[in-house]
N, C-alpha and C positions, 0 to 999 in steps of 0.2 A: 200127382198134378193136383188133384183134388185139394189136397193138405195145403198145398203152396197157395192156391188160390183163397182158402178160407182164411189163412195168415194174412195174405195181402188185403182181403176185405176186413178183417178185424183191426189191421194197422189203420187203414183208411177211416173206419168207423171211430177209432181213437183220437186220431188226428183231426177230423171233422167235429167231435165233441169239445176237444180242447180248444180248438178254434171258437166255436159257439161260445163257449164260457167266456173266453176271452174279449169277444164283441160284445156278449152281455155287460161284462164288467166295465167296457168304455161307455156303453150307453148309460149304465147306471151312475157312472161317474160324472156325467154331465148332468148337472141338477137344473138346468135352464129350463124354463117354459117353452120356449120355442127353440127346436133344434136348428142349428147351422151346418151347411155341408161344408166339410174340409176340401182341400184341393183334390186329395186322391179320390174322395167318393163322388165329388163333381164330375171329374174325369172318366171314372170307371165305377159306377154305382152297383153294376152286377157282381163286381169282383168283392165287395164288402158283404157280400150275403153267402153264408157257408151252405146254404141249401143248392144253390145254382153251382156252387164249386162242387159240391157232391155228385151232382148229375152230370156235369162235364168230366170228372174225374171217372164216373162209372161207367158211362158210354165210351170213354176212351179206353179204359180196360176192356171193356166188352169187345170192342173193334181190334184190340190187339189179341184178343184171345181167338176171336174169329179168325183173323189173319194167320195166327199160328197153327189152328187147327187145319185150315185150308192147305196152308204149305206142307204140313206134316202128312196128310191123307190123300193129297190129290197131286 
């Protein structure tokens, strides 16, 4: 079970890294002095930040693990 959790953690870290690089390339591609908000960013500014996504996925995974262990041992 620990090995599975480690593999899932590594996969999530790789996905977060790739998403961060993708967002960084988008930001660097815009050479404007003043940033403009796109429709997607204006509606959901948190979803454009990979750090918040990592926290959401991490705590979600932690809750799933807690519920799994609680159902298995109680």
